[in-house]
Residue frames relative to the residue before (quaternion, step in Angstrom):
aa qw qx qy qz dx dy dz
A 1.0000 0.0000 0.0000 0.0000 0.00 0.00 0.00
D 0.6512 0.5133 -0.3187 0.4593 3.58 1.00 -0.80
R 0.6483 0.5109 -0.3234 0.4627 3.57 0.99 -0.80
A 0.6409 0.5190 -0.3276 0.4611 3.60 0.98 -0.81
A 0.6500 0.5069 -0.3126 0.4721 3.58 1.01 -0.81
L 0.6304 0.5338 -0.3267 0.4592 3.58 1.06 -0.76
V 0.6561 0.4987 -0.3124 0.4725 3.60 0.90 -0.90
D 0.6235 0.5437 -0.3269 0.4569 3.57 1.01 -0.84
L 0.6679 0.4949 -0.2922 0.4729 3.58 0.95 -0.90
L 0.6946 0.4938 -0.2866 0.4377 3.58 0.83 -0.97
A 0.6651 0.4904 -0.3076 0.4718 3.60 1.15 -0.50
S 0.5796 0.6505 -0.3504 0.3439 3.61 1.26 -0.17
R 0.7808 0.1978 -0.1243 0.5795 3.63 1.21 -0.30
P 0.5976 -0.5867 0.3917 0.3810 3.62 -1.02 0.65
A 0.6689 0.4962 -0.3151 0.4551 3.63 0.87 -0.87
Y 0.6557 0.4940 -0.3070 0.4814 3.57 1.01 -0.81
A 0.6266 0.5578 -0.3376 0.4269 3.58 1.01 -0.83
A 0.6044 0.5457 -0.3508 0.4625 3.58 1.09 -0.68
K 0.6521 0.4993 -0.3044 0.4825 3.59 1.02 -0.81
L 0.6130 0.5474 -0.3395 0.4575 3.57 1.07 -0.75
L 0.6859 0.4673 -0.2858 0.4791 3.57 0.90 -0.91
D 0.5709 0.5631 -0.3747 0.4654 3.59 1.15 -0.56
A 0.6774 0.5000 -0.2854 0.4580 3.57 0.93 -0.97
V 0.6262 0.5165 -0.3343 0.4789 3.59 1.07 -0.73
E 0.6583 0.5172 -0.3088 0.4515 3.57 0.94 -0.89
R 0.7042 0.4469 -0.2585 0.4874 3.60 1.04 -0.75
G 0.5090 -0.6647 0.4142 0.3571 3.60 1.24 -0.20
Q 0.4425 0.6932 -0.4599 0.3348 3.59 1.24 0.23
I 0.7494 0.1542 -0.1004 0.6360 3.55 1.24 -0.57
R 0.4048 -0.7076 0.5230 0.2488 3.58 -0.85 0.93
A 0.5809 -0.5932 0.4232 0.3626 3.57 -1.07 0.68
D 0.6882 0.4928 -0.3021 0.4384 3.59 1.00 -0.74
E 0.5334 0.5816 -0.4270 0.4413 3.59 1.28 0.09
M 0.6120 0.4702 -0.3446 0.5345 3.58 1.31 -0.15
S 0.3031 -0.7533 0.5530 0.1866 3.56 -0.71 1.03
A 0.6559 -0.4892 0.3867 0.4253 3.56 -1.29 0.20
V 0.5913 0.5569 -0.3673 0.4531 3.60 1.14 -0.55
H 0.6303 0.5154 -0.3294 0.4780 3.59 0.98 -0.81
A 0.6637 0.5235 -0.3092 0.4357 3.57 0.89 -0.99
R 0.6914 0.4620 -0.3075 0.4626 3.59 0.85 -0.85
Q 0.6040 0.5504 -0.3663 0.4450 3.59 1.04 -0.66
I 0.6494 0.4979 -0.3119 0.4828 3.58 1.01 -0.79
A 0.6457 0.5183 -0.3212 0.4596 3.58 0.96 -0.85
D 0.6743 0.5206 -0.2928 0.4342 3.58 1.02 -0.79
F 0.4950 0.6368 -0.4479 0.3858 3.62 1.22 -0.06
G 0.3821 -0.7595 0.4576 0.2603 3.58 1.22 -0.37
D 0.4721 0.6515 -0.4451 0.3931 3.57 1.22 0.46
A 0.3982 -0.7603 0.4599 0.2279 3.59 -0.42 1.24
A 0.6513 0.5178 -0.3237 0.4504 3.59 0.98 -0.80
L 0.6471 0.5030 -0.3171 0.4771 3.58 1.00 -0.81
A 0.6531 0.5257 -0.3151 0.4447 3.57 0.94 -0.90
E 0.6483 0.5158 -0.3177 0.4612 3.58 1.00 -0.79
R 0.6693 0.4811 -0.2962 0.4825 3.58 0.95 -0.86
L 0.6193 0.5501 -0.3357 0.4485 3.57 1.02 -0.80
A 0.6596 0.5081 -0.3070 0.4610 3.57 0.92 -0.92
K 0.6723 0.5054 -0.2914 0.4557 3.58 1.01 -0.81
L 0.7804 0.3789 -0.1760 0.4652 3.57 0.84 -1.01
W 0.7915 0.2775 -0.1399 0.5263 3.60 1.05 -0.70
G 0.5655 -0.5643 0.4133 0.4369 3.57 0.90 -0.95
Q 0.6383 -0.5269 0.3963 0.3975 3.53 -1.31 0.20
V 0.3522 -0.7451 0.5315 0.1956 3.56 -1.00 0.85
R 0.7995 0.1587 -0.0718 0.5749 3.57 0.95 -0.85
V 0.0946 -0.7686 0.6292 0.0668 3.53 -1.17 0.63
S 0.5646 -0.6104 0.4322 0.3490 3.57 -1.18 0.50
D 0.6875 -0.4712 0.3474 0.4297 3.56 -1.28 0.26
A 0.6507 0.5138 -0.3220 0.4571 3.58 0.97 -0.84
E 0.6533 0.5068 -0.3104 0.4690 3.57 0.99 -0.81
K 0.6266 0.5387 -0.3403 0.4488 3.58 1.03 -0.76
Q 0.6586 0.4976 -0.3140 0.4690 3.57 0.93 -0.87
S 0.6351 0.5222 -0.3244 0.4676 3.58 1.06 -0.76
L 0.6513 0.5126 -0.3120 0.4646 3.58 1.01 -0.83
I 0.6294 0.5278 -0.3338 0.4625 3.58 0.98 -0.83
A 0.6648 0.4971 -0.3032 0.4680 3.58 0.93 -0.89
K 0.6307 0.5407 -0.3299 0.4484 3.59 1.01 -0.84
W 0.7191 0.4369 -0.2621 0.4725 3.58 0.78 -1.01
R 0.5987 0.5473 -0.3721 0.4512 3.60 1.06 -0.61
G 0.6636 0.5070 -0.3008 0.4606 3.57 1.04 -0.77
E 0.7035 0.4617 -0.2684 0.4690 3.58 1.06 -0.73
L 0.7141 0.4284 -0.2539 0.4920 3.58 1.03 -0.76
T 0.0288 0.8200 -0.5648 0.0878 3.54 0.55 1.23
P 0.6641 -0.4813 0.3620 0.4430 3.61 -1.18 0.27
E 0.6421 0.5259 -0.3269 0.4519 3.59 1.05 -0.75
A 0.6555 0.5068 -0.3068 0.4683 3.58 0.97 -0.89
L 0.6644 0.4991 -0.3046 0.4655 3.59 0.96 -0.84
A 0.6504 0.5222 -0.3208 0.4487 3.58 1.01 -0.81
A 0.7120 0.4405 -0.2509 0.4859 3.58 1.13 -0.66
A 0.4493 0.7229 -0.4387 0.2882 3.59 1.26 -0.10
D 0.4232 -0.6787 0.5478 0.2453 3.53 -1.22 0.67
R 0.3066 -0.7996 0.4867 0.1721 3.57 -0.23 1.25
S 0.6071 0.5529 -0.3675 0.4366 3.59 1.08 -0.59
R 0.6396 0.4933 -0.3266 0.4908 3.59 1.07 -0.67
G 0.6145 0.5388 -0.3392 0.4659 3.57 1.07 -0.68
R 0.6251 0.5257 -0.3306 0.4728 3.56 1.05 -0.77
G 0.6485 0.5159 -0.3133 0.4638 3.58 1.03 -0.78
L 0.6407 0.5137 -0.3185 0.4734 3.58 1.03 -0.78
F 0.6233 0.5285 -0.3417 0.4641 3.58 1.02 -0.76
A 0.6633 0.5067 -0.3071 0.4572 3.57 0.91 -0.93
R 0.6978 0.4834 -0.2753 0.4512 3.59 0.99 -0.83
D 0.8377 0.2755 -0.0895 0.4629 3.57 0.76 -1.09
C 0.7889 0.3660 -0.1576 0.4677 3.59 1.09 -0.60
A 0.6549 0.5813 -0.3239 0.3582 3.57 0.98 -0.86
S 0.5609 0.5930 -0.4068 0.4102 3.60 1.18 -0.27
C 0.7823 0.2913 -0.1535 0.5287 3.61 1.22 -0.39
H 0.7870 0.2862 -0.1329 0.5302 3.61 1.14 -0.55
V 0.3148 -0.7093 0.5989 0.1978 3.54 -1.27 0.57
L 0.0262 0.7644 -0.6440 0.0193 3.56 -1.04 0.84
F 0.8292 -0.0963 0.0006 0.5507 3.57 -0.58 1.21
G 0.7633 -0.4255 0.1921 0.4467 3.54 0.87 1.02
E 0.6683 0.4695 -0.3064 0.4889 3.60 1.24 -0.08
G 0.6704 0.4751 -0.3700 0.4336 3.56 -0.99 0.87
R 0.4905 -0.6380 0.5142 0.2967 3.53 -1.37 -0.22
K 0.3616 -0.7644 0.4972 0.1945 3.59 -0.83 0.97
L 0.1368 0.7692 -0.6000 0.1720 3.53 0.41 1.29
G 0.7512 0.2091 -0.1163 0.6152 3.54 1.17 -0.74
P 0.7678 -0.3582 0.2442 0.4718 3.60 -1.26 -0.13
D 0.5082 -0.6041 0.5201 0.3259 3.56 -1.21 0.63
L 0.3106 -0.7956 0.4973 0.1525 3.59 -0.67 1.10
T 0.4483 0.7257 -0.4468 0.2698 3.59 1.22 -0.27
G 0.7929 0.3006 -0.1571 0.5063 3.57 0.88 -0.87
S 0.4402 0.7073 -0.4566 0.3122 3.60 1.23 0.19
N 0.6119 -0.5782 0.4109 0.3500 3.53 -1.33 0.30
R 0.0224 0.8807 -0.4727 0.0222 3.57 0.80 1.08
K 0.6509 0.5289 -0.3294 0.4337 3.61 1.12 -0.43
N 0.6063 0.5337 -0.3461 0.4772 3.58 1.29 -0.15
L 0.3526 -0.7770 0.4810 0.2016 3.59 -0.28 1.26
D 0.6442 0.5226 -0.3347 0.4470 3.60 0.93 -0.81
Y 0.6294 0.5318 -0.3239 0.4649 3.58 1.01 -0.83
L 0.6748 0.4994 -0.2951 0.4562 3.57 0.88 -0.95
L 0.6854 0.4916 -0.2950 0.4490 3.58 0.81 -0.98
E 0.6581 0.5109 -0.3209 0.4504 3.59 0.90 -0.86
N 0.7137 0.4564 -0.2635 0.4614 3.58 0.95 -0.84
V 0.6796 0.4610 -0.2976 0.4868 3.59 1.10 -0.59
V 0.7047 0.4499 -0.2684 0.4785 3.60 0.89 -0.91
D 0.8059 0.1340 -0.0509 0.5744 3.60 0.99 -0.82
P 0.0255 -0.8624 0.5054 0.0098 3.61 0.60 1.10
G 0.6583 0.5256 -0.3181 0.4349 3.59 1.16 -0.44
A 0.4541 0.7105 -0.4483 0.2966 3.60 1.23 -0.09
S 0.7908 0.0337 0.0008 0.6111 3.56 1.08 -0.70
V 0.0368 0.8186 -0.5661 0.0897 3.56 -0.43 1.25
G 0.3666 -0.7287 0.5371 0.2149 3.58 -0.68 1.08
A 0.6160 -0.5856 0.3789 0.3661 3.56 -1.06 0.72
D 0.6653 0.5220 -0.3054 0.4378 3.58 1.05 -0.74
F 0.7520 0.3857 -0.2000 0.4957 3.58 1.22 -0.39
R 0.3813 0.7152 -0.5022 0.3015 3.59 1.15 0.41
A 0.4536 -0.6874 0.5014 0.2651 3.53 -0.96 0.93
V 0.1413 -0.7525 0.6377 0.0842 3.54 -1.12 0.78
S 0.2037 -0.7845 0.5779 0.0953 3.56 -0.79 1.07
F 0.1183 -0.7890 0.6019 0.0353 3.54 -0.97 0.94
V 0.1063 -0.7113 0.6855 0.1133 3.53 -1.24 0.61
L 0.2631 -0.7954 0.5323 0.1217 3.54 -0.64 1.16
G 0.7032 -0.5001 0.3203 0.3910 3.53 -1.25 0.42
D 0.7038 0.4462 -0.2710 0.4819 3.58 1.12 -0.59
G 0.6529 -0.5564 0.3010 0.4166 3.59 1.29 0.23
R 0.5147 0.6439 -0.4286 0.3698 3.59 1.21 -0.19
A 0.2511 -0.7336 0.6099 0.1637 3.54 -1.25 0.60
L 0.0241 -0.7909 0.6101 -0.0406 3.55 -1.07 0.78
T 0.0429 -0.7903 0.6111 0.0071 3.56 -0.97 0.87
G 0.2830 0.7541 -0.5554 0.2070 3.56 -0.89 0.91
V 0.5335 -0.5842 0.4968 0.3567 3.54 -1.34 -0.32
I 0.4049 -0.7044 0.5255 0.2524 3.58 -0.86 0.94
S 0.1524 -0.8213 0.5469 0.0558 3.57 -0.54 1.17
A 0.7917 -0.0120 0.0067 0.6108 3.61 1.21 -0.39
A 0.0125 -0.7914 0.6112 -0.0030 3.56 -1.21 0.52
D 0.0222 -0.7600 0.6480 0.0457 3.53 -1.23 0.57
D 0.7747 -0.3567 0.2223 0.4725 3.59 -1.20 -0.17
R 0.7854 0.3547 -0.1630 0.4805 3.59 1.06 -0.68
T 0.8264 0.2057 -0.0652 0.5201 3.60 1.00 -0.77
L 0.2277 -0.7054 0.6482 0.1746 3.49 -1.43 0.28
T 0.2048 -0.7481 0.6165 0.1357 3.57 -0.94 0.88
V 0.0761 -0.8179 0.5697 -0.0276 3.54 -0.55 1.24
Q 0.2213 -0.7616 0.5972 0.1198 3.54 -0.83 1.03
T 0.1122 -0.7787 0.6152 0.0502 3.57 -0.58 1.14
A 0.6898 -0.4608 0.3396 0.4432 3.56 -1.27 0.00
Q 0.7300 0.4277 -0.2373 0.4773 3.59 1.18 -0.45
A 0.8192 -0.0726 0.1177 0.5565 3.60 0.92 -0.82
Q 0.4725 -0.6110 0.5372 0.3389 3.52 -1.37 0.08
V 0.0972 -0.8111 0.5767 -0.0080 3.56 -0.73 1.12
V 0.2098 -0.7571 0.6063 0.1234 3.56 -0.95 0.91
L 0.1369 -0.8075 0.5730 0.0296 3.57 -0.64 1.18
D 0.3739 -0.6538 0.6055 0.2569 3.52 -1.13 0.71
K 0.4922 -0.6881 0.4401 0.3010 3.59 -0.71 1.04
N 0.6215 0.5539 -0.3452 0.4333 3.59 1.11 -0.59
D 0.6510 0.5171 -0.3114 0.4602 3.59 1.24 -0.40
V 0.5962 0.5814 -0.3563 0.4237 3.60 1.27 -0.25
A 0.2256 -0.7916 0.5577 0.1069 3.58 -0.57 1.20
E 0.7898 0.0179 0.0179 0.6128 3.59 1.06 -0.81
Q 0.0036 -0.7801 0.6254 -0.0194 3.53 -1.15 0.72
S 0.1009 0.8050 -0.5771 0.0933 3.58 -0.77 1.00
V 0.3743 -0.7049 0.5616 0.2181 3.55 -1.02 0.88
Q 0.3148 -0.7657 0.5367 0.1631 3.55 -0.80 1.05
A 0.4838 -0.6658 0.4864 0.2935 3.55 -1.04 0.78
Q 0.6942 0.4780 -0.2760 0.4619 3.56 1.08 -0.70
S 0.6297 -0.5179 0.4270 0.3911 3.50 -1.35 0.24
L 0.5559 -0.5680 0.4811 0.3700 3.55 -1.25 0.44
M 0.6039 0.5377 -0.3497 0.4732 3.58 1.18 -0.52
P 0.3241 -0.7904 0.4871 0.1813 3.59 -0.54 1.12
D 0.5463 -0.5377 0.5119 0.3879 3.51 -1.39 0.17
G 0.7294 0.5063 -0.2926 0.3549 3.54 -1.33 0.08
L 0.3940 0.7391 -0.4838 0.2539 3.61 1.18 0.09
L 0.6927 0.4828 -0.2950 0.4472 3.60 0.91 -0.84
S 0.5561 0.6174 -0.3986 0.3882 3.60 1.18 -0.41
K 0.6483 0.5279 -0.3205 0.4453 3.59 1.20 -0.39
L 0.5951 0.5815 -0.3638 0.4187 3.59 1.25 -0.16
S 0.5048 -0.6245 0.4961 0.3301 3.56 -1.20 0.53
E 0.6536 -0.4881 0.3937 0.4237 3.54 -1.32 0.22
I 0.6406 -0.5568 0.3679 0.3798 3.55 -1.14 0.69
G 0.6687 0.5278 -0.3126 0.4201 3.58 0.90 -0.90
R 0.7100 0.4287 -0.2623 0.4933 3.58 1.08 -0.66
A 0.5911 0.6195 -0.3608 0.3698 3.59 1.21 -0.40
H 0.6646 0.5039 -0.3170 0.4516 3.63 1.10 -0.54
């Protein structure tokens, strides 16, 4: 829990993010301890040097439309009925807990930052691939990411879950944060989903996964 909180903190400012990537490069922090949400937050700082290091150490955060279609076709070809039938569901449960449960609920487990997956069309491979590879293609109003820059320079991205005259309650991928509106220097609603691109790039090849 302490390590997760540390990674969350280090991804909140450009200067800290450089230190985070230093730690990943030295092996002090594993790349998989950085979530895709952390990676996109770092990419959104607009720092070319950070983005280049992020791509080298963690992977690409965004891909073009043509690349997305190519990725969908690639995974559709690999995830044959035979491959799916032979899949280890316990390992899939572990992957969900690691990469998805911080934002989604499935059968009562996880955090409802994004849509509840229990009733989604999970048996439709095309539906799954389109939503995982290109999560920004269709974003419900309730799940649009809001980016904040605070007066002290920190950056924060999440979904506003509650608001009153004085505060905003923001659900991030790691925790629920209550912000004083007077501390918010900038606030912008993102057109894309809070769910980042590139989640499947962190998985091993199908042949090595069994």
